[in-house]
N, C-alpha and C positions, 0 to 999 in steps of 0.2 A: 221396625214395628210401629214406631211413633208416627210413621207416614201412612199407616193403614186407615181405610175408611170403615172397615169392619174387621173385628178380630174374633175368631171362634177358638175358644180354649176348650179342648176336648182331650181327655186322658191326662189332665193335669189340674192341680189345685195351685195355680201359679202365684196367687197373692200370698199364700202361706208358705209354699215350698220354694219359691224363687222370688222373694220379696224385693231384692235389688233390681232384678230384671223387670219386675212388674211396674216399676216407675215409668217405663216407656208405654205400657198399656194405659196407665192413668194419663200420661201426656196425650196419647192418641185420643182418649175419651174427651179430654179437655178441648181438643180440636174438633170434636164432633163425631168421632168414630163410635160405632155401635159395638158393644161388647156382649158376647153370648157365651155362656158357660154350659157345656154339656157334660154331666157327671152324675154318677149314682147318688152322690150326697150333695146337699146344699151346704156350701162351705163359705169361708170368708171371700173367696173369689166370686161365688154366686151372689153374695151380698152386695158387691160393688159392680156387678155386671148389670146390663140392661135387662137380661133375661137369663133365667136358669132353666135348662131343659133336663129333667131327670131321665136317666137311661139305665136299662138293665146291663150290668157289667158283662162285657164280652160280646155285645151285639152290635158293635160300632159299624161293621161293614154293611149291615143292612141299612142303617141310617145314611151313611155316605153313598152307598150304591143307589139309594132312592133319590138322593140329591143329583147324582149323575144322570139318572133316568129323567128327572124333572128338567134338567138343563137341556138334554137332548130332545125330549118330547116337545118341549115348548120353544125350541129353536132359540135358546138363550145362550148358546155357546158363542165364543168370540171367533167368528168364522175366519177372518183374515189371519189371525194368530194361529189358529188350529191348522189351517191348510198349509201355512208356510213353515211352521216351527215344530210340528209334531209328525208322528208316523201314521196319521189318520188315513192317508191315501195308499199306504203300502199294502200289497196283497199277500195274504198268508197261504201257506201250503194247503193244498186241497185235501190232505189227509187229516187235517186238524179237526178234532171233535171237542166241543165245549162242554163245560159242566152242565149247561142247559140241555145238552144232548144226552149226557151220560149220568144224569141224576146226581150231580155233585162231584163227579170225577172228570178229569181231562184225559184225552187220549194218551196212551203210552205208560200207564201206571203199572208198576211191578209190585204186587202185594207182599212179596217175600222180603224185598229190600226196603220197601217204603219209598222208592225213588221213581221218578218219571224219566222215561226216555223222551227227550225234548224234540226229537227230530220232526215230529208232526207239527210242532208249534212254529217252525222256522218260517221265515219269509219265503215267498215263492221264488223258484229258480228261473233263470232266463232260458230261452230256447237253446242256447249253446251250452247249458248245463252249469254255468257259473251262478253263483249266489252266495248265500251266507253259510254254507256248510250244513252238516247233518244235525247239529245241535245235540249230539249225544254226550252225556256226561261219562267220562272215562272212569273205569273202575280201578281197583287196586293193582290189577295186572297190566293196566295201560290200554285195555281194549274194552269197547262197550259191552261185549258179550259177557264179560265178567263183572259188570257193574254191581251185581248183587252178591258177589262172592264173599265179600267181607262187609258185614253190616256196619262195623265201626267206621270203616273208610267211607261208606255211603253216608253216614251221619255227618261227615265233614265236607260233603260235596258242595254245600252252599257257599263255601269260602274259597274254593280253589282257583277262582278267576280274579280275585282282587277287585279293586274299585272300578276297573274298566269293564267288568263283565266278561263273558265269554268272547273270544275272538270272532269277528264277523266282518267279512269283506263287503264293502258298500257298493261295488261297481254294478251298475245296471239292475238294481233291484226293481222288481215289477211294481208299478204304481197305476192307480186309476185316479187322476186328479178330479174327476167328477164325484168321487166318493160313492158311486152307485153300485159298483161291483160287490156282490154279496160277500166276497172274501176279503174286502178291504178291512183294515183295522177298524175303521169307523162303523161299518155295518155290523161287524162282529161285536163291537162294544155295545151297540144299540140292542142287539139280540140278547146279549149276556145279561144286561141289567133291566130288561123289560118287565120282569116280575118284581123288581125292587120298587114298590109303590108306597104311597102314604099308608095304605091299608096294611101292607106287610110290615111297615115300620111300627104301626100300632100293635100288630099281633106279636112281633118278635121283640121289639125294643121297649114296648110299653109307653111310647110317646104319643100324645094326643095329636090328631090331625091339625089342630090349630097351632100347636107348637112347631110341627113340621113346616107348616105353611109360613110361619114367621121366620124360621131359619132359612128356608128356601128363598123367600123374598129378600131377606137381608143380604145373603151372599150374592144373589144375582143383580140386585139393584146397586151393589157396591163393587161390581166388577165390570171390566170393559176398558174402553179407551181412557176415560177420565178418572176411574176409581179402581181401587184394588182391595182385596180381602186377604187376610193372613190367617193361617191356622197355626196353633201352638199346641204341642203335646209333650208328654213326659212318659214315665214308665207305666202310666195308666193305659197307654197304647202298646208299649213295647213288650211288657211282661205278660204275653198271651201266647198260646200255641199258634196264633195267627198274627203275631205282632208286626212282622214285616209287611204283611198284606194290609193291615190297618193303614199303615203309612202309604203304601202303594195306592190305596183307594183315594186317599186325600190328594195324592200327587196327580192322579187322573183328573179329579175334579178341578184342581187348580190349573192344570194345563187346558182343560176345556174352557175355563173362564178367563184364560190369558193372564193368570196371576203369577206365573213363574218368571224369575229374572227381572222383576219389576219392583220399584220402591213400594213398600207397604204390602207386598204380596208374599208368596212362598210359603214354606212350612218351617216353623221354628221348633227345633228339637231342644227342649229345656233339660239341662243337665243337673243332676242332683249334687254334684261336687264341683269345686272350682276348676278342676282339670280333668273331668271325665272325658271331654273331647280330646284333650292331650293324651290321655292314656289309651285311646284307640288310634290316634294319629301315629304315635310312637308306641307300639301296642304292648299291652299286658295280656294279649290274647294269643292262644296257642296256634292259631291258624293264619296269622298275618305277620308280615314284616313291616318295617316303618314305611309310611306313605301308602298303606293299603295294598302293597304287593303281597301276593299269596305265598304261603309257605310251600316248599316243594313236597310232593307226595312220593313216597317210596314205591318203586315199581312203575311209576308213571312219568316222573320227571327225573330220570336217572342221569341225564346229561343236561348241561346248560342249554344246549340247542332244544332239547325236548321241553324244558321249562319255558323258555321264551316263546316257542311255538304255541304252547298251550295257553299262555296268558294274553298274548297280543299278536296281531298280524300287521305287517308293514303295509298291507293293502286296506286297512280299515281307516276310517276318518279320525281326525282329532289327535290329541296329544298323548293319549294312552298308547298309541302306536310306537312311542319312544320308550316303552317300558324297559327295553334293553339298556338304554343309557341310565335310567334311574337305578336299575339293579346293579349294573357294573359299578356305578359311582358309590352305591351303598357298600358293595364288597370291598372297594378300595378304601373307603373310610374305616372299615372294620379291620382289614388285614394289610393295608398299606403295601409295602414292597413285596410282601409274600403273595399278593394277588397279582398274577401275571397273565398275559394272554395265553401262555403255554398251559397253565393249569385252570383255564376258564375263569380267571379272576377269583380263584379259591372257592368256586361254587361248591365243590365237594365238602368244604368245611361246614356248610349249612346243614342243620339237622333235617330229617325227613319225617313227614307225618306217616305213621303206620296205622292211623285210625283217628277217631275223634278223641283228642287229649284234653278236653275241656274240664272245667271244675267238677261237674257232676259225674262224668265218666271216671275221673280220677278218684272220686269219692267211692264209687262201687269197687274199684280196684283196691282201694285201701281196705274195704270190708273183706275182700278176698285175699288179703295178706300179700298183695302184689306190689305194694308201695312201702318202703322202709322209712322214708323221711319226708317232711313237709315243712315248707316255709309259709308263714302267714304274715303278710305285710299290709297293714291298714285294712285288714279284713277280720271279721268276727263271725265265722260260720257257725259257731256253737249256738248262736241265737239269731244271726243276721241272714242266714240262708234258708232256702226251702227245706222242709223236712229236717228240722233241727235234731231230732233224735238220731237220724241216720248220720248226720254230721258228727255228733259227739261219739257215737258208737264207732265210727270209722277211725276217729283219732285214737281210740283205745287200742287199735290194731297196729299203730305205728311203733317203730323203734325209737324214733326221735322226732320232736316237733319244735320248731323255732318260731316264736311269736315276737314280732317287732311292733310295739304299739306305745301309746302314751300312758296307758293305765293297765292294770292287771285285769284285762277283759275276760269274759267267760271262756273264750277259747284258750286262755292260759290257765284256767282254774277248774275246768269241768271235771277233772280227775278227783277233786275233793268235795265240790259242792254242786255238781250238776244234777239235773232231775233224775238221771239214771242211778246216781248214788242213793238218792232218796227212795227210789222205787225198788232198789235191790238188784237191778239188772247189772250193775257194775259195783265192784268193791275196790276201794282205793288200793288196798294191799295186793290186789291181783293184777293191777294195771302196770304193764312194763314200759309204757311210753315214757321216755325221758324228755321233759319239757324245759326248753331254754327260753327265758324271757329277756329280751334285749330292748332297753328303753330307746324310744325314737324322739327325734326333735319335732316340734310343731312347725306349722307353716310360717310363724313369725320368727323362728329361730334358724332360718336358712334362707339362702338366696336362690333364685331360679325363676322359671316361668310357669305361669298357669296358662292353659289354652281352654277358653271357656266356650259357652254356647255359640257365640258369633264367629267361631274359629279364630278368635283374637288371642294372640300371644301377649301376655302382660308380665313384665318383669316385677318381681317382688324383691325388695332389699331386706337383708337380715336386720331385724329390729333389736334383738337381744341374743346373747350367747345361750346355747342350750345348757341346761343344768347338768351337773354331774357327768355321767358317761353317756348321756343321750347323744345320738348321732343322726345326721341327715341321711336320707337314702343314698345320696351321691357319695358321701364319705364311707358309708357302710359297704357299698358294692365296690367302690374303688379299692378299699382296704382288703375286702374279701378276694377280689381278683388278684391283687398284688401277692397275697399270701399263697393262694393256689399256685400262681406262676412260680413262686419261689420253691414250693414243694416239688414242682414238676421240672425244675431247671435241670438240664442235662438228660432228660428223658429221650429215648429214641423210639418210644412207642408212637406209632402213627396216629393213634386216637388223641394224643396230647397236643399235636401240632396246632389245631385251631385255637387252643388256649394260649400256647406259647407264642404264636404269631400275631396275636391281637395287638393292635395299636393301643398301648396302655400307658402312654407317656404324658399324661395330663400334668400341667404345672400345679404345684401346691404352694400354699402360703406357709407362714412360719409355724402354724399349728398342724401342718400336714393335711389340711383340708384342700381337696382339689378345687380348682377355679371353675365355677359353673359357667362363666362366660366362655372359657375354652371349650367346654362341651357344646355350648350353643354354636360356636364357630365351626366345630366339627360337623354338627348336624346341618348347618347351612351349606357347607361344602366349599371347595377351593379348586383352583387350577393346579395341576401337578407338574405340567411340562410347559416348555416354550417360554416366550417373553413374559407371560402373565403368571408364571409359576409362583404359587404362594398367595396369589390374590383371591380373596373370597369371591365366590360366585354371586352374581347379581340376580340370576333368574334360573329356573329349572330348564329353560330353553338352552342354556349354556352347557348343560350336561352332555357328555359324549359316551358312547359305548366302546371307545378305544382305549380306556384306561387313563385318559389324560385329565380326568376330573374325579373328585371324590365328593361325597355328600351323604350324611347319615339319614336324611329324610327329605326326599325330593320336593314335597309340597311345602316344606319350610324354607326352601332356598330363597334367599333374599332378605331374611330376617337379620342377617349380619353383613349385608352388602356394604362394600366400602370400609369394612372393619368397624362399623357402627352397630351397636346393640339397639336395633330398632324396636324391640319389644319394650324397651325402657322409655320410649317416647311418651311424654305426658303434657302435651300442649293443651291447655284448657279448651273445652268445647266452645265457649263463647268467643274464642279467638279464631275459630275455624268455621268452614261451612258444614252442612248437615252430614257429609260423609266422614268428617273428622279423621282424615288419613294420617294425622300425626298423633294419634292416641293409640299406643300399642301398634301391633302389626298383625294383619290378618292373612292367613294362607288361603289360596296361593297368590303371590305377587302383590300382597296388600290390597287385594280386591275385597271390598266390603259386601258386595252382593254377587253371588255366583250367577253365571250365565246372563250377565246384564246386557249382552247384545240383544236379548229378547225385550228389553225396555224400549227399543226403537222398532219401527215397522220394517218390512222387507226392503224398503228404499233407504233405510238408515235415518229416517226422521222420527223424533219422539212421537209416541202414540198420542200424546197431548202435552201441552206446555206444563200442565199441572203435575204430570207424572214423568217428566223427562229425567234421565239419569246419564246415559251416554248416547252419542249420536255421531253420524258421519259428517265430517267437515270437508267439503269439496275443495276449499282453498288450500287446506293443509294436507289434503289427500290422506287422511287418517281418522281414526275414531278418537273422539274427545269426550269430555263430560266431567261430571262431579266425582265420579268413581274411576278407578283404574279399569279400563275396558277389559272385559273377560273375553277377548277375541283377538285374532291376529291384527295388529295395529293398522296395517295398510291394506287389509283385505276389504275391497270395496263392495258395497251392496250390488247385487246383480252379477257378481263374478261367478262363472261356471268353470270348475276345474277339469283337468284332463281325467276322464273316467278311470284311467289306469294309475292315477296318482294315489299316494297313501299319506297318512299322518296329517299334519296341519295343511300341507299342500293340497289335500283332497277336500278341504272344507269349501263349501260354497258360501257366497256372501250372505245367505240366509240360513246358515246352519249354526244357530246360537249355542247348541248344547255340545260344546267342543270336546267333552270327554266321552260322549256316546259314539259308538262305532259307526253310526250313520248321521251323526250331527243333529239328530232330532230328539225331542222329548217323547218318551215312550208311553203312549196310552195303552199299549199292549207290549208285553215283554216276550220277545221270541226266544230268548235264552236267559239263563242266569238265575231266575227266581225259581227255586226248586219245587215249590208246591203249587205252581200254576202260573200261566201267562197273564191271567186276570184274577183279581181278588174274588173270592167266593166265600159266602158265609157258611161257617161250620160252628157248631156249639163248642163251648169249652170242654176240656177233658171231663169235668164233672158239671152236670147241668140238670136242674129239675124241669127243663123245657126240651121238648123234641124239636129237631130242626124242621122248621115250617117250609123250607124251600126245597130240600133234597132228602132222599132216603139216607144219604151219607151223613151220619150224625156229627162226626169229629173230623178234624183235619187228618186225612189218611197218611200224610207225610210227617206227622209229628214224631219226635224222638221219644221213644218209650223206655221206661225202666220197670219192667214187669217183675216185681220182687215181693216177697211176703212182708217186707218192712216198708213197702210203698204202695199199699193197696189203694184202689180208686173206688169212690162211691158209685153205685149204679146210677145211670142217668134216666131221664124220663123215658117211659116205655119199657124199662127193664125191671124185673122183680127186685124189690128191696129199695127202690128209689125213694119211697116215702119215709125211710128211716133217717135220711139226711135231706129234709125238705127245703132247707133255707140256703141262701147264697151268702157267702161272706166275701168281703173284699178288704184288702189291706191298704194303708196309706201312712203318710208321715205328718208330723206336727212341726210347727215353726220352732217350738221350744226345745225339741230334741232332734238329734241328728242320727239318722239311720239306726244302727244297732245300739246306739247310746254311748259308744266309747268316748266321744268328745262332749257329752252332755250329762249323762247320768252320774258322772263323777263331779259335776259342778253343783254346789248347793243351791245357787240362785236359780238355775234352770230346773233342777229337780223339784224345787218348791213350786214352780209354776205348773208343772205336770207331774205330780207325785206318784200316780198309780196307773197301772194298766186298766183300760176301760173298753167297753164295747158300746157302740151307738145302735140303738134299736128304735123303731117307730112306736108310737103309742099303741097302734093296732097289734104289733107283734108282742109287745109287752103284755097286753091284755090276753092274747092268745096263749102265751106261755107262762103267765103268772110271774112276770119279772117285776121287781120293785125298784123304783128309782133310787140310785146310789147303793142298792143292795148288790149281792154277788150273783153272777151267772156262770155256768159251766158250758163251754162250747166244745162240741165233740165232732171230730172228723174221723175218717177211717185210719188216720195215722196217730192221732193224739187227742188229749182233752186238756183244755186250759181253763183258767178262771179269770174273770175280769169284773170290775165294777160296772154297774149298769147305768148308762146315760140314756134316758128315754127322751127322744127329741123328734120333733116334726121335720128335722133336716133329713131324716130317712123316710123316703116316700114309698109306700107299697105300690107296686105296679101291676096292672092287669095285663097278663101276657098269655095269649092263646086261650083266653076265657078263664084263666086261673090267676089268683093273686100270688105274686112272687114277692117275698120279703127278703130284703138285703140287710146284712149286718156289717157295720163298719168297725175295723180293727186297726189301731195304730200298731206299728211293728218295732217299737223302740226298746222294749224291755227284755230282760233276761234274768234268769235265776242265778244268783251268786251272792257272795258275802262282801265283796269289795266296793261295789258302787254305793253311792248315797241312797239311791232308790233301786229297787228290783221288782220283778214281777214276771209272770208267765209270758213267753214269747209267742206272738201270733204266728210266726213262721213255723212253729212246731206243727201247726195244723195243715200246712201245705204239703202237697205231693210233688213229685218230680216228673214233669213232662216238659219237653223242650220244643221251642219253635225251630223248624228245620233249617232255615236260612242262616241264622246267626246264633243258634243254640242258647237263646235266653229262656229262662224258666217261666212256666205258666203260673205266675204267683199273684195275679190280681183277681182271681175268681176261683171259688171252690164251694163244695157242698158241705153242709154241717147240720147239726141239731143244737138247739140251745135250751137249757133248763135252769130253773132257779137254784141258787145255793152254790157253795164252794165245791170244788172238785175233791175227790178222795185223795188220800195220801198213801204212800207206800205201795205195796203190791195191788191194793184195791184200785188204784188208778189204771193199772194195766188191765184189770178185770173189766172195768167200765168200758174201755176202748174195745176190748175183745167182745164184750156183750153186744155192742152196736154192730161190729163187723159180722157177727154170727146172725143177728136179726136181719141184716141187709143181704146176707148171703155173699158178701164180698170175698172174692178169691183173687189170685194172681191174674187170672184171665179177664176179670171184670174190667171193661173199658179199654182193653188192650188189643182188640182186633183192628186190623187195618181197614178192611172194607166191610160195611154192614151187609147182612145177608140179602137185603132187598136191592142193593145197588148193582147195576149191570157191570159186565166185564169191560174195563176201559181199553183193553189191549186188542179187542176184536176189530175186524174191519166191518164198518157199517155202511150201508147204502141208504142215504137219506130218502130215496124213493120208496123203499120197502120196509125200512126199520121204523116202527112207531116211536122208538125212544128219541129219534132225531127230530120229531115234530115239535117245534117250539110252542105250538098252541095247545098241546095236550094238557090235561089237568094233572096236577101233582097231588 
């Protein structure tokens, strides 16, 4: 990031929320980089940026799409890069219909399941019938025809292919290198974004044309051979019903500008915790195995052969074709000698998905008495998750609840001091949930690794011993596993074999604490047979599918190469070059910049001396440079592989995107992105604004929870929308951390931010009679909370579609309880539950509300206030929960562009 010439921070308040990482932004600025902050609020990041561009929350695709249109319309795209390194020239199936053709829907949508049949999105087939397959997402019975038979399985469809995406064979894909064929990705892209204009940006986002021009000029002047632009985002982009598509839009823009795989380019995902990246690499997610391998689905992946065929093809390009080796090595790491070729490496020991088993699906099952027990580990859903009331009510249905944390957080005490106790909805004496609180060690009281934003594993050494009975996660789960295995010893029940056969032989110290380095070594992997038996693997390319290697996470292979803990490397930066390869260890293979082959031109020469990173050395006959080359070391530029080859052998010398099935950066996604091959603007689940681009108001593939305890506010154009006329957005503060478990118990941090507050503009304060530092009550269809009023010009009213839209800022760190130093109402109580369909993240960065002066009512009167607003708005379970709006066309019909007016891109909308 320090090498960027322009940095656009959008969907993040980086200076406040990621202050350590922000040092690299300040370094880039000192070197002359331009910093632009796009955000609904003027924050500390805005204050140190060159420009703040206020935006309406949830409208980012329109802004990014207009930048794409600007780049294409004015021929500002990096032509040589785009032609060589992206799928711009690839021809798409003739049956494909775009959102521009179907008024906000793509071809193949099933309104009952909320899923798309992706077959019409696929690349064009060859004359001999070969190509990339039909693109259909298999349903719970393993066949496309039943894709809608189980909505819960459909909801999990976005993750079933893992990091490599859906299998796709590369051989002889149809291309038009002139980019003139109307079915090339390039031409489809141009048509798709043609209506994303500066005028549309002003109408939808509330951004002045002058600000748009400044942003467009900044990124295009700072992209190309000599210069690069970086985008940085956080949960301000992800926590939307379109979150994955926000990032996809930025990816398309960066590919067109030639900013991927190059120093100072790319898209930086800013993580809110020290090891959020690590918790998805070795996942705490229901749908993934370590290294982004997908979880098997019951009825679809019943055999190991079925599973491997579904996630990768030996005829696709790149290293994801070796997913069988990564999976087999994982199974050997977990089950050792019990994993044999005869039992498919213990594949049947893996659980199977029978639906979407995510946090919020589990929540609804708790409310329906289908879940008996629940573990909470570093989470505080009572105040830290969307729709806090649902979270607390759900826990009251459990038989037992285990909370491991540093303090008695609200999720451990809701049964005696939660808001529902005060309102009379729950009585402590009636709650049968048995709550166990187990004290946890802090990060300074244990050793191990963090994997942070840069994919960098950094070892932390234990500073002090944990007090009392506090335990690390490693010790807790090691001991729990040991005790369970002791209880099951001698069992002949087949279902106990996976637990009894686990490799659970970690060395322990004199205190019984397992050695974290031994776990890291297991994750790295080792050779199991032959003369190298016992030797740690040096690279994931050493993994084999024949059971001769083990490895707990293939992307981490190499972190323990040679028996050395490379995560613990700490050579000071001033003693290294800019890549700093001896500070920690970055996956994969210690590469600091992914896809860095793209930092050189097709002939292997740096695009410029100023931006060189890796290049082809003809004398050494290999790739060299300042970073570890993210490319086969001896694959020369100009190499053309055998069309029938697969895997790494199928990569051409100009295929820098080595994990993609065709080796190219995808401007258009023919498979894998479940809500459309191209990003398309939809309004949030709740919005006071009508969709100005399409009749389709909301993302039709969003995951819905249509329940009486999760009502949605009517959106613009629907009766009752004026009852909740304002937009609220949530954010974090530097002084507090997420739900407050690590900060609201600290007196010195609590003193810095003692009370829950709301930020409102002077105009909104005048409109609603709000007094500075007085109280306000904010009401959504789910709850009402109170907050101190901070009247500030940092909140900018925006003119959108001819109407003024007011936005309210709410920090989300507080919770009602008796144990913390400070407490207050939780902003998350206002939020509803709607999920993004690809990754199942909640839509928690934008909602509709009303604000009024004064404190909220207490007791049952609080429920009456919420109900009164619901009744005035006419909000019911059906409100906002239809898939397709009445005016949208049928996406499944066959259309003839010559006769169907809906396919005319020049028509008025």
